[in-house]
N, C-alpha and C positions, 0 to 999 in steps of 0.2 A: 504494500500501500503507498500513496506515497503522500508525502505532503502538502501542504498549500503551495510549495515556493518549489515545485516539483524534484527536490533531495530521494532520494532513495540510500538507503543505508546495504555499503559493499554485503555481499554471504561472505558469512564464515567459510573457511575452510571447510570441506566432507570430509576429511580423510586427514589425523593427527601425523604427523610424522615418524611417531611412534609406531604407530601402528601399520604404517609401511613397510616399514624396517622390520619388525615382526619383536622390538625391543634388541638387538640386537647393537654392536656396540662398532664404535670407529676402525679400518684396516690401519696398519700403522700407515705412517704417510710417507714411506718409502715404496711398500707394495703400492698405490696408489695415491700419487703427486696431482697436482696439477694441473702435469704434463705427460705425466703417463698416454701412451696412444693404449685403445683399447678396441679388436676387432671382435666378428664372430668367428667363433671355430669352424674352420673347416669337415671338423671329426663330427656334429654332430647336424644331419641336413634334416633334421625333424623335429620341428619345435614340441616340448615338453608340455603337458596342460594342467598341468601341475602350476605354472607360474603364475604372481599373481599379472594383473594389469598392468601396473607401473614396471615389473623387472618386464614382462612381455614389450614395450612400450620401449626400453631399453636394448633389447637384441634384435626390435627392428630400425631402430637406428643405428646400433652397430652393426648388424648388414650389410650396410652399404662401405664398408669399408672404413677404417681407421680412421678414429676422432679423439684426441683428449678431453680428461676427463671435467678437462673447464666447459668444452666444446657441448659435451649432453649436457650438462648439468643447465647450461645456459639452452640448450635446446628445449629442454624437456619441463626448463624451469620449473624445476625441483629444487630446493635445498642442496647445499654442496654432499655436508653430508648424509644426505640420504640416498644420494647419488652412487656417494662412495661406498656406503652398507650394499646399498644394491649391486654392484657392479663386482663387490668382494662374492658376495653370497655364489653371485651366477656366473664370475670364476672356481670356486671352488667344486658350484654342478660342472662343469667342464664346458659352459656352454659359451663363456666367452676366454681370447687368450689378451693377452698385455706383450707391449712390447716398449724396452724403455725410450726416453725419446732419447734423441737424436745429437749425442758428446757436442759442446761447444766447441766452431772449429776453430783449429790454433788460426792469432793471427800472423800476417804473411811478414816475410823476412825481407824489410827492409831496403839491402840494399838489391833482390832480386828486381823486387817493384822499379828501380831506379835503373836495372836494366832493362826493363819491358820497354819504360815509359822512352830511355836514349835510343833502342832504339827502333819504336815506334817514330819517335822524329826525325829517325835518317831516312827511314824508309816513305815515311810523307810527308817531312821538312815541317 
């Protein structure tokens, strides 16, 4: 019902995060950091029927390819902690695979860059 000024209260969340995660705790930060890449496991071609709707949506999202934990949380609009707990549960069930983030590239040697620059200048003026 709206008031005389047209304002409507926002609907509260239908399901609390504690219910979605079934009371499980957060996994270690080393296992699922914000930049850990996650994808659906190729070893499980059929979807199990016993997954919650939230787990099913995560599995659908991850089946398209590698996404970071932060991207998954952004796409689903679930709290980050809930996403990490659900992803850990799906990993334990063998439905998801993770890949550690790509290591940071080492800095290029300044001398090599100068040689390349000098070579380009010599060739193209």
